[in-house]
C-alpha positions in Angstrom: -172.2 142.5 114.3 -172.4 145.4 117.1 -175.5 143.1 118.6 -173.5 140.3 118.6 -170.9 142.1 120.4 -172.7 143.4 123.1 -174.4 140.4 123.9 -171.0 138.6 124.5 -169.9 141.6 126.4 -173.4 141.7 128.9 -172.7 137.5 129.3 -169.2 138.0 130.1 -170.1 141.1 132.7 -173.1 139.0 134.3 -170.6 136.1 134.5 -167.8 138.2 136.4 -170.2 139.7 138.6 -171.9 136.7 139.8 -168.5 135.0 140.0 -166.8 137.7 142.4 -170.3 138.1 144.2 -170.0 134.5 145.3 -166.7 134.9 146.6 -167.4 138.0 148.2 -170.4 136.3 150.2 -168.3 133.8 151.4 -166.2 136.1 153.5 -166.5 136.0 157.5 -168.6 138.7 158.7 -166.7 141.1 161.4 -168.2 141.0 164.9 -171.7 142.5 165.5 -170.3 144.5 168.3 -167.3 146.7 169.1 -166.6 149.9 170.9 -166.5 152.9 168.4 -163.6 154.3 170.7 -160.0 153.8 169.4 -158.1 150.9 171.1 -154.4 151.3 172.0 -152.3 148.6 170.3 -148.9 148.0 170.7 -147.2 148.7 167.4 -145.0 145.5 165.8 -142.3 145.3 163.2 -143.3 141.8 162.1 -144.9 141.6 158.8 -147.7 138.6 158.3 -146.3 136.0 155.8 -147.5 136.8 152.5 -148.3 140.4 153.1 -147.3 143.2 150.6 -144.6 145.8 151.8 -146.6 148.6 149.8 -150.3 149.5 150.1 -152.6 149.2 147.2 -151.0 145.8 146.0 -153.8 143.5 146.8 -156.6 146.0 146.0 -154.9 146.3 142.3 -154.4 142.5 141.8 -158.0 142.0 142.8 -159.2 145.3 140.4 -157.4 144.1 137.7 -157.7 140.5 138.4 -161.7 140.2 138.7 -162.4 143.0 136.4 -160.5 143.4 132.9 -158.5 140.1 133.5 -161.9 137.9 133.7 -163.9 139.9 131.1 -161.1 140.2 128.3 -159.7 136.7 128.8 -163.5 135.2 128.4 -163.9 137.6 125.4 -160.8 136.6 123.7 -161.5 132.8 124.2 -164.8 133.2 122.6 -164.4 136.0 120.2 -160.3 135.1 119.3 -159.7 138.9 119.3 -159.5 141.6 121.8 -162.3 144.2 122.3 -161.9 147.9 123.4 -165.9 147.6 124.5 -165.4 144.6 126.6 -162.2 146.3 128.3 -164.3 149.6 128.8 -166.9 147.5 130.4 -164.7 145.6 132.8 -163.3 148.9 134.4 -166.6 149.4 136.6 -166.8 145.8 137.6 -162.9 146.2 138.8 -163.6 149.1 140.5 -166.4 148.1 142.2 -164.8 144.5 143.7 -161.7 146.7 144.6 -164.4 149.0 146.8 -165.9 145.5 148.5 -162.2 144.5 149.6 -161.1 148.1 150.3 -164.3 148.6 152.8 -163.6 145.1 154.2 -160.2 146.5 155.5 -161.4 149.1 158.1 -162.9 146.7 160.5 -159.2 145.0 159.9 -157.6 148.2 161.3 -156.4 147.2 164.7 -155.2 143.7 163.9 -153.3 145.0 160.7 -151.8 147.7 162.5 -150.5 145.2 165.2 -148.8 142.9 162.7 -147.4 146.0 160.6 -149.8 145.2 157.3 -150.0 148.3 155.3 -153.3 148.7 153.9 -154.4 152.0 153.4 -156.6 152.6 156.5 -153.1 151.9 158.5 -151.1 154.2 156.5 -153.6 157.1 156.0 -155.8 156.6 158.9 -159.4 155.8 158.6 -160.8 159.1 158.0 -158.5 159.9 155.2 -158.6 156.3 153.9 -162.5 156.7 153.5 -162.2 159.0 150.7 -160.4 156.3 148.8 -163.6 154.4 149.1 -165.3 157.4 147.8 -163.2 157.5 144.8 -163.8 153.9 143.7 -167.5 154.5 143.6 -167.7 157.9 141.9 -164.8 156.3 139.4 -167.2 153.6 138.6 -169.9 155.8 137.4 -167.3 158.6 135.9 -166.3 155.5 133.4 -169.8 154.5 132.7 -170.8 158.0 131.7 -167.5 158.7 129.7 -167.7 155.2 128.0 -171.2 156.3 126.9 -170.6 159.8 126.0 -167.5 158.9 123.9 -169.2 156.1 122.0 -167.1 153.4 123.6 -170.2 152.0 125.0 -173.7 151.8 124.1 -176.1 154.6 125.5 -178.1 151.9 127.1 -175.5 151.0 129.6 -176.8 154.4 131.4 -179.3 152.1 133.0 -176.6 151.2 135.5 -177.1 154.7 136.9 -180.0 153.3 138.7 -177.6 152.3 141.6 -176.2 155.6 142.0 -178.7 156.0 145.3 -177.6 152.8 146.9 -174.0 154.1 146.4 -174.8 157.5 148.0 -176.0 155.4 151.1 -172.6 153.6 151.0 -170.6 156.4 150.7 -172.1 158.3 153.8 -172.1 155.3 156.0 -168.2 154.9 155.1 -167.5 158.8 155.9 -169.7 158.3 158.9 -168.7 154.9 160.3 -165.0 154.1 159.0 -164.0 153.7 162.6 -167.1 152.0 163.8 -167.4 148.1 163.2 -170.9 147.4 164.0 -172.0 150.7 162.4 -170.1 150.0 159.1 -171.5 146.5 158.3 -174.6 148.0 156.5 -172.1 149.6 154.2 -170.3 146.4 153.6 -173.3 144.7 152.5 -174.4 147.7 150.3 -171.2 147.5 148.4 -171.7 143.9 147.7 -175.0 144.6 146.7 -173.8 147.5 144.6 -171.3 145.5 142.8 -174.0 142.9 142.0 -176.5 145.1 140.9 -174.3 147.4 139.0 -172.9 144.6 136.9 -176.4 143.1 136.4 -177.5 146.3 134.8 -174.3 147.0 132.6 -175.2 143.6 131.4 -178.7 144.7 130.7 -177.4 147.5 129.1 -175.3 145.9 126.6 -178.1 143.6 126.0 -180.6 146.2 125.4 -178.3 147.8 122.8 -178.7 144.8 120.4 -182.4 145.4 120.1 -182.3 149.5 120.4 -179.6 149.8 117.6 -180.4 146.7 115.1 
């Protein structure tokens, strides 16, 4: 039973990671050149149509929609019952796709500020908002490690920690270049790779559990 559950969870994580990676790859890349200097912009009280009045609304919707809802929904359709393991395994996926969206808000700072869109980089300032990105990546690995320690996930999922060096480089890039679009591009690309590779390794870890603990 545990072996079959691990395999199902691994397949669902792979599906979610691949699906969201495909959507993320379709996002238009920011211009390659931009001065790191702040550009004064005129404040506007107009709100873009459909934009939320509060920060975090879009981030939460994406994180939940492309994390727990995708994995748990697919699991329930196949197994006809909920799964705590699938829920726990879906949280890192949700945090990482939120990080993909979040890091792409920094290059849009001036445009969002001009039209009054309240993203976190606009509300907090890009320097402080960059620590939110750090929290998303650190939280991803905390959830994975806690899942293994508490027995919510198999210990074999710790193979996903192999992506920590990539996460470190992405964090360093976000903290250093949050206000420089051209130099932030590698961090944006690294975040997408981080989402895909961590999801694949979580899938592999769940699959390995079926053989290690059989």
